[in-house]
Backbone as a ProteinNet text record, in pm:
[ID]
protein_1_A
[PRIMARY]
MNKKIFIFIFGIIILGIIAVDLAMPKLKAVSNFGECIAYGYPVMESYPRQCGTPDGKTFVENIGNELEKSDLIKSGNPRPNQTITSPLFIKGEARGYWFFEASFPIKLLDADGKEIASAIAQAKSDWMTEDFVPFEVVLQFTNPDIKEGTLVFKKDNPSGLVENDDELIIPVNFPEVVKSVQLYYYNQKIDQEMFDYISCGSEAILPVEREIALTQTPIQDTINLLLEGNITSQEKTAGFTPMFPLEGVKLIGANLKDGTLTLEFDDPMNLTGGGSCRVGIMWNQIRKTAQQFSGVENVRFLPEELFQP
[TERTIARY]
-2988.7	-2938.9	-2804.7	-2711.3	-2586.8	-2585.1	-2688.5	-2720.6	-2742.7	-2834.7	-2877.4	-2758.3	-2677.4	-2547.7	-2467.2	-2451.7	-2356.8	-2399.4	-2531.7	-2600.9	-2573.3	-2599.7	-2584.6	-2442.1	-2343.5	-2209.1	-2167.2	-2214.4	-2182.7	-2245	-2364.4	-2420.4	-2340.9	-2294.2	-2218.8	-2086.7	-2018	-1907.8	-1927.6	-2027.7	-2064.8	-2097.6	-2168.4	-2193.1	-2075.5	-1969.8	-1844.5	-1778.9	-1770.6	-1697.7	-1758.1	-1897.8	-1955.6	-1920.9	-1923.3	-1890.1	-1751.1	-1656.3	-1509.7	-1499.7	-1570.5	-1560.3	-1609.5	-1719.7	-1772.7	-1692.3	-1624	-1539.8	-1407.7	-1369.7	-1242.9	-1252.8	-1172.9	-1175.3	-1158.5	-1238.6	-1246.8	-1154.6	-1081.7	-990	-1067.8	-1050.6	-1126.3	-1066.2	-1162.7	-1118.7	-1055.4	-919.7	-835	-801.1	-804.9	-770.7	-673.5	-642.3	-536.7	-476	-374.2	-290.3	-376.3	-473.5	-556.3	-641.5	-701.3	-792.9	-712	-588.4	-503.5	-461.9	-444.1	-413.7	-552.4	-658.4	-782.1	-814.7	-785.3	-821.2	-723.5	-613.1	-528.4	-419.5	-382.7	-288	-147.2	-32.8	91.9	143.5	219	275.9	431.3	499.9	639.6	686.4	773.7	814	930.5	892.3	988.7	945.4	1000.6	953.5	955.1	848.5	710.3	668.9	568.5	540.5	465.1	470.3	404	312	204.5	118.3	88.1	92.1	89.5	-44.3	-107.7	-224.6	-187.8	-265.9	-227.1	-221.3	-287.1	-280.4	-167.1	-59.3	63.5	33.9	-56.5	-56	15.2	74.7	136.3	93	55.1	9.4	110.4	145	249.1	164.4	212.7	150.4	186.9	84.7	110.2	170.8	276	349.8	373	291.9	305.2	444	500.7	631.8	746.4	733	837	984.1	984.2	1118.2	1185.1	1106.3	1147.8	1198.4	1130.7	1164.5	1265	1313.4	1386.3	1512.8	1573.8	1682.1	1647.4	1526.4	1477.9	1403.7	1309.6	1227	1176.5	1166.3	1127.8	1031	924.1	816.5	843.4	866	890.6	749.3	660	528.6	433	330.9	292.6	380.4	362.5	434.3	319.2	363.4	265.9	157.2	31.8	-71.4	-100.8	-52.2	-80.3	-219.6	-285	-432.4	-402.3	-467.3	-432.8	-557.8	-542.2	-655.5	-606.9	-693.8	-657	-652	-551.1	-449.1	-340.1	-282.7	-183.5	-55.4	49.3	175.7	265.9	283.6	365.3	520.4	602.1	744.9	827.7	939.1	1026.9	1144.5	1204.3	1319.6	1320.1	1364.5	1380.2	1500.5	1543	1664.7	1634.4	1737.4	1712	1641.2	1667	1605.1	1470.3	1413.7	1259.4	1184.8	1260.7	1172.4	1205.3	1119.1	1135.1	1106.4	1198.9	1175.4	1134	1210.2	1199.7	1068.6	987.1	859.3	828	709.5	652.2	513.6	437	286.7	275.9	178.8	120.1	-23.4	-78.5	-213.1	-269.4	-374.8	-457.6	-566.3	-561.8	-666.8	-752.2	-872.6	-950.5	-916.6	-989.4	-950.8	-983.1	-1074.6	-1101.6	-1012.2	-923.2	-827.8	-885.4	-999.8	-1063	-983.5	-957.4	-869.8	-953.2	-895.4	-961.2	-904.7	-771.6	-708.5	-569.6	-523.7	-362	-305.7	-173.2	-79.1	43.6	122.2	255.1	352.5	449.7	552.4	662.7	718.2	830.4	953	1063	1196.3	1239.1	1295.7	1348.3	1496.4	1558.1	1697.5	1721.1	1839.5	1886.1	1843.3	1771.1	1722.7	1799.9	1902	1992.4	2106.8	2072.2	2167.3	2112.4	2200.6	2145.8	2136.5	2162.6	2154.1	2002.5	1981.8	1842.6	1824.4	1699.2	1668.2	1528.7	1530.3	1410.5	1290.8	1180	1048.9	931.9	852.3	741.5	612.6	500.2	368.1	256.9	175.6	39.1	-69.7	-139.1	-241.5	-370.8	-452.8	-600.9	-703.8	-788.4	-892.6	-1010.3	-1113.7	-1231.6	-1222.6	-1244.7	-1228.5	-1336.7	-1310.7	-1395.3	-1466.3	-1571	-1650.6	-1599.1	-1477.3	-1394.3	-1289.3	-1233.4	-1132.3	-988.1	-972.9	-838.2	-822.4	-696	-656	-513.9	-470.7	-329.1	-276.5	-165.8	-91.1	3.9	-3.2	93.8	188.3	320.3	426.6	476.8	438.4	463.6	601.6	668.1	805	762.2	808.2	772.7	844.7	766.7	818.9	773.4	851	814	825.4	888.2	906.6	781.5	697.9	575.7	596.6	714.5	755.8	724.6	655.9	613.7	732.9	844.7	960.6	1028	990.9	1035	943.8	832.5	735.5	787.2	736.3	781	689.5	679.6	591.8	603.8	599.3	604.5	458	410.9	283.2	283.3	208	197.1	57.6	20	-128.8	-140.1	-260.2	-293.8	-436.5	-466.8	-606.8	-676.7	-808.4	-875.6	-970.3	-971.3	-1044.3	-1188.4	-1265.9	-1419.3	-1475.9	-1414.2	-1483.7	-1361.4	-1388.9	-1285.7	-1334	-1251.8	-1285	-1212.2	-1274.7	-1222.6	-1154.5	-1039.1	-958.5	-888.7	-840.4	-769.2	-634.9	-529.9	-391	-351.9	-299.2	-263.6	-116	-103.9	19.8	49.7	168.4	204.4	173.6	113.9	96.7	165.7	290.5	369.5	307.7	239.8	176.9	57.3	-20.5	-117.9	-58.6	53.4	110.8	161.8	228.8	270	157.4	34.7	-85	-142.4	-143.6	-202.6	-119.9	11.3	94.8	183.5	198.4	314.4	448.4	461	600.5	566.4	677.3	673.3	654.2	524.2	490.5	513.1	515.5	509.4	410.8	299.2	185.9	102.9	23.2	-78.9	-184.4	-210.1	-316.6	-284.8	-157.1	-122.2	-110.1	-144.9	-141.2	-277.9	-291.9	-434.6	-441.3	-578.2	-596.4	-597.4	-556.9	-573.3	-654.5	-736.9	-834.3	-765.3	-783.5	-726.1	-825.5	-810.9	-893.7	-798.6	-860.3	-774.9	-876.7	-814.4	-901.8	-950.8	-1083.7	-1142.5	-1090.6	-1017.1	-967.9	-984.4	-921.9	-934.6	-848.5	-759.7	-650.9	-654.4	-764.2	-767	-674.4	-641.7	-546.8	-407.2	-371.9	-230.7	-218.3	-317.1	-309.2	-300.3	-364.8	-372.4	-239.4	-191.8	-54.5	53.5	46.1	142.3	135.8	20.5	1.3	64.1	40.7	83.4	237.8	304	448.8	511.6	432.3	482.8	512.8	442.9	456.5	437.3	326.6	305.5	191.3	217.8	124.5	117.3	-6.6	-14.2	48.5	51.1	124	22.4	-109.6	-197.5	-169.1	-164.1	-135.9	-10.6	87.6	221.7	210	141.8	112.4	46.4	-51.8	-131.5	-57.6	69.6	159.3	185.9	131.2	152.9	295.3	349.1	502.6	514.3	504	523.5	664.6	665.2	790.8	836.3	756.2	782.6	793.2	857.7	915.2	1055.2	1077.7	1207.2	1267.1	1380.4	1447.7	1455.7	1387.9	1389.2	1282.5	1223.2	1112.3	991.4	942.1	810.4	735.9	604.7	523.2	525.2	543.9	556.4	452.3	372.2	266	177.2	50.7	-62.5	-143.4	-183.1	-271.3	-363	-502.2	-586.2	-635.4	-629.8	-684	-713	-843.6	-896.9	-862.3	-891.2	-875.9	-734.5	-640.6	-504.8	-454.2	-405.7	-356.7	-187	-141.9	-3.5	57.5	142.4	204.1	355.6	389.5	545.8	604.4	711	794.1	932.8	977.3	1134.1	1205.1	1301.3	1376.3	1524.8	1580	1710.7	1816	1784.6	1884.6	1865.5	1771.1	1735.6	1707.1	1605.9	1561.8	1428.3	1386.5	1269.7	1293.3	1415.5	1453.7	1491.9	1539.6	1577.7	1518.4	1516.7	1464	1327.3	1292.4	1146.4	1045.6	1069.6	972.9	953	1064.2	1055.3	984.6	1027	972.6	826.5	795	664.1	554.7	606.7	519	504.5	606.2	597	499.6	528.1	429.9	291	257.8	132.1	60.8	141.6	85.5	34.3	119.3	64.2	-45	-36	-143.2	-284.4	-282.5	-408.4	-470.1	-375.9	-418.8	-483.2	-425.9	-483.3	-614.2	-620.9	-737.9	-864.8	-862.1	-990.7	-1068.2	-1009.4	-1077	-1138	-1253.4	-1326.8	-1264.7	-1276.2	-1206.3	-1070.8	-1003.2	-870.3	-857.8	-838.5	-828.4	-694.2	-600.9	-453.7	-365.7	-263.3	-161	-20.6	33.9	157.4	253.2	376.1	481.7	570.9	612.8	716.9	810.9	947.5	1009.5	976.4	968.5	941.4	1023.5	1154.9	1248.7	1216.9	1132.4	1099.1	1026.9	1046.9	969.3	999.5	1124.2	1170.7	1283.9	1275	1383.4	1515.9
-4551	-4425.8	-4391.8	-4491.3	-4488.1	-4454.3	-4529.1	-4494.8	-4371.2	-4307.6	-4166.6	-4061.8	-4096	-4009	-4025.6	-4142.3	-4170.6	-4087.6	-4094.5	-4016.2	-3872.2	-3816.6	-3680.5	-3632.3	-3712.6	-3674.8	-3678.2	-3785.3	-3793.8	-3681.4	-3633.8	-3529	-3388.1	-3386.5	-3259.9	-3257.4	-3375	-3390.2	-3348	-3405.6	-3365.4	-3220.5	-3168.9	-3016.4	-2942.2	-2983	-2921.3	-2923.7	-3043.8	-3061.3	-2963.9	-2967.6	-2875	-2734.7	-2691	-2560	-2515.2	-2606.3	-2581.3	-2566.9	-2660.2	-2656.3	-2534.8	-2479.3	-2360.7	-2237.3	-2252.1	-2137.8	-2116.6	-2247.5	-2237.4	-2162.7	-2085.3	-2020.8	-2119.6	-2108.8	-2200.4	-2147	-2241.6	-2197.2	-2184.6	-2066.1	-2035.3	-2109.2	-2172.5	-2241.8	-2159.1	-2191.8	-2118	-2214.4	-2158.7	-2242.3	-2181	-2033.9	-1977.9	-1872.4	-1799.8	-1698	-1586.9	-1538.2	-1422.6	-1436.3	-1547.7	-1587.1	-1588.9	-1632.9	-1635.1	-1509.7	-1402.7	-1265.8	-1191.6	-1224.3	-1162.8	-1197.6	-1317.7	-1360.5	-1314	-1246.6	-1189.6	-1278.7	-1387.6	-1481.7	-1408.3	-1458.8	-1390.9	-1417.8	-1312.6	-1316.3	-1317.9	-1413.3	-1399	-1323.2	-1221.7	-1121.1	-1181.2	-1303.6	-1353.6	-1316.8	-1368	-1346.1	-1478.6	-1531.3	-1471.7	-1476.5	-1394.4	-1406.7	-1525.3	-1563.4	-1696	-1653.2	-1714.2	-1702.1	-1823.8	-1833.7	-1946.1	-1937.7	-2061.5	-2063.1	-2144.2	-2123.3	-2193.3	-2340.9	-2409.5	-2561	-2604.9	-2510.7	-2542.3	-2546.9	-2490.5	-2493.3	-2355.8	-2364.8	-2248.6	-2223.9	-2107.5	-2061.8	-1962.8	-1980.5	-1907.1	-1809	-1687.7	-1585.2	-1628.4	-1607.5	-1636.5	-1519	-1530.6	-1432	-1460.4	-1564.2	-1601.6	-1677.9	-1666.8	-1727.1	-1617.5	-1522	-1401.7	-1458.3	-1540	-1585.3	-1676.6	-1756.2	-1853.2	-1775.2	-1652.8	-1578.1	-1450.9	-1449.3	-1332.8	-1308	-1409.7	-1375.7	-1347.9	-1345.3	-1316.3	-1178.4	-1161.8	-1042.2	-1002.8	-876.1	-815.6	-700.7	-720.6	-616.8	-515.9	-395.2	-287.7	-236.7	-220.7	-196.2	-254.4	-322.2	-344.9	-457	-468.3	-580.5	-686.1	-802.1	-902.8	-876.4	-900.5	-869.2	-732.2	-629.5	-486.9	-473.6	-375.3	-338.9	-235	-256.8	-176	-117.5	0.1	83	122.7	172	215.9	371.2	428.5	358.4	299.8	171.6	110.6	134.9	200.1	226.3	114.7	25.5	-90.7	-66.6	-90.9	-61.6	-181.5	-218.3	-327.8	-341.8	-457.5	-474.1	-621.4	-648.1	-799	-798.2	-928.8	-966.1	-930.4	-876.2	-843.4	-944	-1080.2	-1175.1	-1221.3	-1133.8	-1144.6	-1066.8	-967.4	-875.6	-949.2	-894.4	-913.5	-766.9	-711.6	-577.3	-478.9	-492.3	-400.3	-400.1	-514.8	-520.2	-661.5	-667.2	-803.8	-770.2	-856.4	-845.6	-858.2	-800.4	-796.1	-818	-918.1	-933.2	-927.7	-863.8	-860.9	-963.8	-1057	-1160.9	-1154.9	-1199.5	-1218.6	-1354.6	-1384.2	-1486.8	-1616.1	-1606.6	-1737.5	-1745.5	-1643.2	-1663	-1576.7	-1503.8	-1438.1	-1304.5	-1261.3	-1143.9	-1024.7	-932.1	-789	-689.9	-680.9	-593.7	-634.7	-588.7	-618.1	-495.4	-492.3	-383.9	-443.4	-363.1	-401.9	-317.9	-394.9	-313.5	-279.2	-152.9	-110.1	-96.1	-144.2	-129.2	12.8	62.8	195.7	215.3	118.5	130.7	15.3	7.7	-94.4	-238.8	-313.3	-449	-554.8	-516.9	-620.3	-652.5	-710.3	-746.1	-855.8	-935.1	-1021.7	-964.7	-845.6	-788.1	-728.3	-680.2	-633.9	-502.8	-492.2	-377.7	-321	-189.6	-137.4	-129.9	-154	-139.5	-71.9	-7.2	52	37.3	47.1	48.3	99.7	160.2	200.7	115.6	37.8	-42.3	26.9	31.2	99.3	-7.6	-6.7	-101.5	-70.5	-126	-102.4	-201.1	-121.8	-213.5	-307.8	-440.2	-549.4	-574	-641.4	-664.8	-798.2	-807	-919.5	-861.9	-959.4	-906.7	-937.9	-1039.4	-1083.7	-1109.5	-1091.8	-1117.6	-1146.1	-1160.2	-1195.5	-1108	-1054.3	-992.6	-1084.2	-1097.6	-1191.6	-1127.4	-1132.6	-1072.2	-1196.8	-1173.1	-1279.6	-1258.5	-1360.5	-1345.2	-1345.6	-1251.4	-1237.8	-1355.1	-1430.6	-1552.4	-1565.8	-1494.5	-1488	-1628.8	-1718.5	-1849.1	-1935.9	-1909.4	-1978.9	-2115.7	-2153	-2283.5	-2287.1	-2383.4	-2398	-2390.8	-2456.8	-2464.4	-2325	-2230.9	-2074.9	-2002.6	-2055.4	-1978	-1952.9	-1840.4	-1818.1	-1709.1	-1692.6	-1586.8	-1555.8	-1442.1	-1393.4	-1380.5	-1432.6	-1425.4	-1351.9	-1241.5	-1150.9	-1148.6	-1208.3	-1187.8	-1041.9	-990.5	-860.6	-862.7	-748.3	-734.1	-604.7	-613.8	-508	-445.3	-307.6	-253	-280.6	-303.3	-311.2	-189.9	-76.2	41.8	149.7	232.7	326.4	466.3	554	701.8	775.8	861.4	943.6	1070.6	1104	1214	1279.8	1396.2	1474.6	1501.8	1486.3	1514.6	1638.7	1736.1	1868.1	1854.8	1868.7	1883.1	2000.7	2045.8	2160.2	2123.1	2223.9	2203.8	2313.1	2289.7	2385.9	2449.3	2364.9	2395.2	2497.8	2478.4	2580.8	2707	2690	2808.6	2913	2837.7	2933.4	2994.1	2909.6	2958.8	3074.5	3066.9	3174.6	3306.6	3290.9	3399.9	3443.9	3353.8	3367.6	3356.4	3310.3	3287.8	3191.8	3133	3041.7	3121.4	3126.8	3212.8	3136.2	3001.3	2906.9	2927.5	3000.1	3033	2911.4	2930.5	2829.9	2805.6	2897.8	2878.7	2774.7	2739	2637.5	2486.9	2499	2373.2	2319.2	2202.1	2156.7	2009.9	1968.1	1836	1721.6	1603.6	1481.2	1395.5	1301.5	1217.7	1093.5	1054.2	918.1	847.8	722.3	648.5	587.8	595	534.2	439.6	333.2	264.1	335.1	316.1	389.5	349.4	424.2	404.9	501.9	500.5	600.9	696.4	690.1	810.7	860.9	908.5	947.8	1055.8	1150.5	1256	1219.4	1141.4	1075.4	994.1	909.7	821.9	915.4	1014.1	1100	1176.6	1230.5	1300.8	1204.2	1079.2	983.3	942.5	935.9	912.2	1035.9	1152.4	1265.1	1258.6	1218.1	1212.6	1112.8	1013.9	910.5	974.6	1081.5	1154.5	1079.8	991.6	912.2	970.2	994.5	1040.7	951.4	955.7	866.9	936.2	863.8	921.8	1030.5	1010.7	1119.6	1250.3	1241.3	1358.3	1412.6	1339.6	1406.2	1478.5	1424.7	1480.9	1620	1617.6	1742.4	1847.8	1819.2	1916.1	1902.8	1803.5	1784.9	1746.4	1821.2	1795.3	1776.8	1656	1638	1682.1	1743.2	1767.6	1644.2	1544	1433.2	1315.9	1198.4	1175	1248.9	1262.5	1309.1	1193.9	1164	1052.9	1081.7	986.9	993.8	1084.7	1155.7	1247.7	1174.6	1158.3	1088.7	1159.3	1136.4	1191.3	1100.7	1154.7	1073.1	1109.1	1211.7	1252.9	1353.4	1346.7	1447.1	1467.2	1594.6	1619.8	1739.6	1739.6	1832.5	1892.9	2032.1	2073.5	2212.9	2254.8	2401.2	2454.8	2367.9	2406.6	2407.4	2384.5	2378.5	2234.6	2201.7	2065	2058.5	2004.1	2004.3	1876.2	1885.9	1770.3	1769.2	1656.2	1641.9	1545.4	1595.4	1517.9	1487.3	1380.7	1347.5	1380.4	1450.5	1497.2	1488.3	1355.5	1336.8	1406	1428.5	1480.6	1626.2	1687.8	1838.8	1853	1792.2	1797.1	1877.2	1924.1	2009	2148.2	2192.4	2331	2365.2	2479	2508.3	2664.3	2688.1	2811.1	2843.9	2968.4	2996.4	2950.8	2928	2877	2719.3	2643.2	2508.2	2481.6	2555	2535.3	2573.7	2676	2719.4	2625.6	2565.8	2464.6	2341.2	2287.1	2182.7	2218.3	2330.4	2370.6	2374.8	2452.5	2440.5	2322.3	2225.3	2096.5	2026.7	2036	1966.4	2046.9	2176.8	2256	2238.8	2255.9	2223.2	2085	1994.2	1846.7	1833.9	1889.2	1879.5	1948.3	2068.9	2150.9	2093.5	1995.9	1921.8	1851.8	1838.1	1755.8	1857.3	1814.4	1904.9	1932.1	2057.9	2093.4	2141.3	2129	2178	2315.2	2420.8	2557.7	2601.1	2561.2	2602.4	2477	2495.5	2370.4	2421.8	2347.3	2387.3	2269.4	2290.8	2192.1	2192.4	2069.7	2050	1948.4	1970.7	2096.2	2223.2	2337.9	2462.5	2509.2	2454	2495.3	2413.7	2310	2242.9	2331.3	2310.8	2381.4	2526.4	2561.5	2709.5	2739.1	2850.6	2867.3	2903.7
5162.6	5205.5	5144.2	5151.5	5089.4	4931.3	4874.9	4729.3	4700.6	4779	4761.2	4768.7	4880.9	4897.7	4784	4725.8	4626.2	4496.3	4473.9	4344.5	4374	4495.6	4522.1	4490.2	4539.5	4516.9	4374.5	4319.9	4169.6	4086.9	4126.8	4062.3	4089.8	4209.8	4239.3	4157.4	4149	4049.3	3923.2	3865.4	3718.5	3699.8	3793.3	3785.6	3782.3	3872.7	3896.6	3766.8	3710.2	3573.7	3458.5	3464.5	3364.8	3385	3517.4	3546.9	3518.7	3545.6	3504.5	3348.4	3282.6	3149.4	3077.2	3135.2	3088.6	3118.7	3225.6	3270.4	3190.3	3146	3070.9	2936.5	2887.8	2767.9	2650.2	2560.4	2444.1	2324	2279.9	2165.7	2042.4	1977	1846.6	1744.7	1661.2	1540.8	1444.8	1413.8	1312.2	1214.8	1082.5	964.3	868	910.5	805.8	897.2	833.9	904.9	931.7	848.6	857.7	982.5	999.3	1109.6	1231.9	1233.4	1357.1	1403.3	1314.5	1354	1402.8	1321.6	1375	1510.6	1554.2	1685.7	1806.7	1747.8	1847.8	1894.6	1821.3	1859.1	1827.4	1892.5	1878.1	1733.1	1685.5	1545.5	1557.2	1499	1496	1379.7	1407.7	1301.2	1203.4	1152.1	1053.7	925.3	820.7	680.8	604.7	560	596	743.2	791.1	932.9	960	1085.7	1126.3	1258.3	1274.1	1367.2	1446.3	1579	1660.6	1743.2	1759.9	1857.4	1979.9	2087.1	2215.7	2196.7	2104.5	2094.4	2011.4	1981.9	1917.7	1752.2	1703.4	1550.3	1501.3	1395.5	1339.8	1197.2	1161.6	1032.7	969.9	846.5	780.8	677.5	671.4	588.4	442.7	353	216.8	146.9	92.4	19.4	-116.4	-163.6	-303.9	-313.6	-423.9	-459.5	-456.7	-382.9	-387.9	-354.9	-244.8	-203.2	-314.1	-369.7	-479.9	-599.5	-629.3	-749.8	-717.8	-596.8	-564.2	-634.4	-699.8	-771.3	-923.9	-955.8	-1092.8	-1100.8	-1014.3	-1034.8	-880.9	-853.2	-712.5	-739.4	-662.5	-663.9	-545.7	-575.7	-471.1	-426.2	-525.9	-492.3	-590.8	-552.2	-411.7	-355.9	-219	-156.3	-122.6	-82.1	-71.7	48.4	15.1	100.3	127.5	37.2	55.2	0.6	67.2	14.5	-93	-212.4	-332.7	-380.5	-439.5	-514.9	-635.3	-719.6	-854.2	-853.3	-925.6	-1013.3	-910.7	-960.4	-879.3	-960.3	-888.4	-924.7	-909.1	-1010.4	-981	-1021.9	-917.8	-941.3	-894.9	-948.4	-905.2	-1013	-1008.1	-1093.7	-1123.7	-1248	-1303.6	-1369.8	-1392.4	-1457.2	-1621.4	-1691.3	-1822.8	-1909.1	-1871.5	-1951.2	-1920.4	-1808	-1783	-1900.9	-1961.5	-2048.6	-2194.2	-2284.7	-2430.6	-2486.8	-2574.6	-2628.4	-2504.8	-2392.9	-2279.7	-2214.7	-2217	-2153.1	-2115	-2023.2	-1995	-1948.3	-1951	-1911	-1751.6	-1700.3	-1573.6	-1563.6	-1474.5	-1482.7	-1330.2	-1307.5	-1188.3	-1184.9	-1090.9	-1094.8	-965	-979.5	-854.5	-779.8	-679.9	-586.9	-672.1	-777.1	-852.4	-988.7	-1005.4	-1114.2	-1233.6	-1213.4	-1325	-1347.7	-1468.5	-1480.8	-1456	-1371.5	-1358.3	-1451.9	-1466.9	-1546.6	-1578.3	-1681	-1723.2	-1775.1	-1779.7	-1828.1	-1867.1	-1937.6	-1987.1	-1906.9	-1831.6	-1760.5	-1849.9	-1835	-1920.2	-1839.3	-1917	-1844.5	-1835.9	-1729.3	-1722.6	-1754.5	-1797.8	-1844.2	-1942.6	-1985.1	-2096.5	-2027.1	-2113.9	-2061.5	-2118.9	-2210.2	-2271.8	-2174.4	-2071.5	-1954.6	-1878.4	-1806.7	-1702.9	-1568	-1553.6	-1423.5	-1399.2	-1287.7	-1251.6	-1321	-1373.2	-1451.3	-1390.7	-1359.1	-1294.3	-1404	-1353	-1430.4	-1363.9	-1438.4	-1379.5	-1483.1	-1427.7	-1508.8	-1415.1	-1464.2	-1399.9	-1430	-1330	-1357.6	-1297.7	-1396	-1359.2	-1358	-1270.7	-1246.2	-1172.2	-1181.7	-1097.6	-973	-855.4	-739.1	-724.9	-715.8	-717.3	-581.8	-586.6	-473.6	-394.1	-374.2	-308.5	-234.2	-139.7	-49.3	-104.3	-178.4	-208	-354	-402.9	-546	-555.8	-680.6	-707.8	-824.2	-803.4	-922.3	-960.3	-1098.2	-1168.9	-1263.3	-1231.6	-1316.8	-1410.3	-1534.1	-1634.7	-1705.7	-1703.9	-1789.7	-1940.8	-2013.2	-2152.2	-2211.7	-2297.7	-2352.7	-2514.2	-2588.5	-2722.7	-2802.1	-2752.3	-2810.2	-2784.6	-2699.7	-2666.4	-2609.5	-2582.4	-2528.5	-2375.9	-2326.8	-2189	-2091.3	-2131.3	-2045.8	-2023.6	-2109.9	-2095.9	-2007.7	-1965	-1894.9	-1748.4	-1689.6	-1559.8	-1510.5	-1374.5	-1325.8	-1182.8	-1130.5	-1009.1	-946.3	-835	-788.6	-657.7	-648.8	-522.6	-495.9	-367.6	-314.4	-277.8	-312.3	-274.9	-213.4	-139	-86.1	-134.7	-155	-201.1	-68.3	-73.8	41.7	27.1	147.3	142.6	98	142.8	117.4	70.9	-24.6	-69	-58.9	-46.7	-28.3	-142.5	-216.7	-309.5	-245.4	-289	-233.9	-355.7	-318.7	-426.2	-368.7	-460.9	-444.1	-518.5	-463.6	-524.5	-567.8	-701.9	-758.8	-853.5	-848.7	-950.4	-1105.3	-1162.7	-1305.1	-1387.3	-1419.9	-1491.9	-1612.2	-1699.7	-1823.8	-1788	-1682.8	-1644.1	-1604	-1524.3	-1468.2	-1588.4	-1683.7	-1791.4	-1865.8	-1883.5	-1970.7	-1897.7	-1753.5	-1684.2	-1680.2	-1667.6	-1632.8	-1746.5	-1834.9	-1938.6	-1892.6	-1766.7	-1715.2	-1593.1	-1532.8	-1430.7	-1306.2	-1237.6	-1107.9	-990.4	-1003.1	-882.3	-780.6	-826.9	-750.4	-707.9	-615.6	-565.7	-666.4	-759.9	-866.9	-952.4	-980.7	-1060.7	-986	-862.8	-781.7	-793.3	-858.9	-889.2	-850.3	-843.9	-788.3	-910	-852.7	-944.9	-843.8	-907.4	-832.4	-784.9	-661	-617	-537.1	-506	-405.1	-312.3	-181.1	-68.4	14.4	71.5	164.3	272.9	302.1	421.8	550.4	625.1	751.7	856.1	980.7	1080.2	1058.9	953.3	941.6	796.9	751.5	616.3	565.2	663.6	629.8	623	719.1	697.8	588.6	545.8	430.5	299.6	305.3	183.1	171.8	281.1	264.7	237.4	291.9	259.3	103.4	44.9	-95	-166.2	-128.7	-202.4	-199	-79	-92.9	-163.3	-212.3	-308.3	-446.9	-478.3	-607.7	-724.6	-734.9	-847.9	-914.9	-1059.3	-1142.9	-1272.5	-1340.6	-1450.7	-1567.8	-1684.3	-1806.8	-1859	-1839.4	-1893.7	-1803	-1679.5	-1582.8	-1620.6	-1661.3	-1678.3	-1820.4	-1914	-2046.2	-2026.9	-1920.5	-1902.4	-1822.9	-1778.9	-1718.8	-1575.3	-1520.8	-1369.8	-1340.6	-1236.7	-1209.4	-1051.1	-996.4	-860.7	-800.3	-681.1	-614.5	-534.7	-533.3	-458.7	-545.9	-497.6	-362	-338.7	-207.7	-166.9	-72.3	-97.4	-31.4	127.6	198	330.9	405.1	325.2	376.4	403.5	525.6	557.3	655	663.9	761	878.2	1004.3	1128.5	1223.9	1194.6	1293.5	1234.3	1294.3	1236.3	1359.8	1378.9	1502.6	1448.7	1454.7	1424.7	1551.2	1580.8	1697.4	1667.3	1696.7	1679.2	1531.2	1441.7	1302.8	1252.7	1323.6	1277.8	1276.9	1149.5	1142.5	1152.9	1247.6	1273.6	1207.7	1116.3	1043.4	1079.8	1138.4	1170.6	1068.9	1020.3	917.6	957.2	905.8	913.2	779.5	790.9	669.4	700.8	704.1	745.6	650.2	540.5	438.2	399.3	467	442	304.8	269.2	104.5	94.2	212.2	197.7	193.4	195.6	177.5	25.9	-1.9	-132.4	-169.2	-304.7	-346.1	-304	-318.8	-275	-359.3	-487.3	-585.9	-555.5	-557.2	-517.3	-376.6	-283.1	-141.6	-136	-198.2	-204.4	-270.5	-377	-434.1	-345.5	-297.3	-197.3	-96.9	-26.4	92.3	52.3	-59.1	-102.9	-147.4	-206.7	-240	-119.2	-5.7	114.5	172.3	182.8	238.6	173.8	36.2	-37.7	-22.8	-19.3	-5.9	137.5	226.2	366.3	387.8	323.3	346.6	279	211.3	156.7	264.9	383.1	482.5	581.3	613.9	700.6	832.9	877.8	1008.7	977.1	867.1	853.7	795.6	881.8	831	802.4	872.3	873.9	883.6	821.1	826.2	885.6	978.4	1033	1033	1002.5	978.9	1106.2	1146	1243.4	1186	1215.7	1272.7	1192.5	1241.8	1188.1	1064.3	1062.9	965.6	853.1	837	716.1	621.2	478.1	381.2	387.6	414.4	433.2	324.3	255.6	149.2	226.1
[MASK]
+++++++++++++++++++++++++++++++++++++++++++++++++++++++++++++++++++++++++++++++++++++++++++++++++++++++++++++++++++++++++++++++++++++++++++++++++++++++++++++++++++++++++++++++++++++++++++++++++++++++++++++++++++++++++++++++++++++++++++++++++++++++++++++++++++++++++++++++++++++++++++++++++++++++++++++++++++++

């Protein structure tokens, strides 16, 4: 009898242990920073960011070798782990000795190190200095069927000596799905051809094609892209003249209701005002860009004094 009671009690204990184990939340297996964030674990806003799991593990965000090379070269756009689309407007600054004949090569690689595209960055001021020199380049590429890649800023090394090689490595992400959109910019050449004078009319505000990552906020993403004011050399030659960017001007809210899209901006330096021609062009660039989206019939700006002559 005692033996049966013992077996019964032992069985109850085992079942209790199993029940408690099943009820306890299981720690998700995490092997990198991206998985840690995806599982919702807390992120420390350091640089680079760090994500910690309940079992005491810490995963550090991969930002390439940006910190190591920060006294030699800096990428303003793109930033580490930014999602990029084509055309990619690369901007930054590098010490004069990073250049040779005012240029250096940039390569876009996939996760396996295979080259996707390349371009030559050009200095925007005198490169014969040891100070930082701004550079720009437009990199065009076909969006690959992968999630991650690397942008490599190569120091120009005409000597060919290995000891003179150097590079900045910036990890980037590719969107799984992209959406084609149009940015409307003023084309002065077309304006003059149509009217034989500068009319500043909406007829001369024409689209250029872009791609954005497919998100829940396509209107905001597209307006933000418009405000960056980036155009390719071919578009510039064709006569496109963006009125953006404007220092400090940014979109801080968007709301679509009953066909009216209300866009709220911050303009701390009052740069959205001016003459009627300039203001009209800026207003129409935003309006026509917004009205490509279904449901947008009218566009309203807040504060209401923005984009007024």
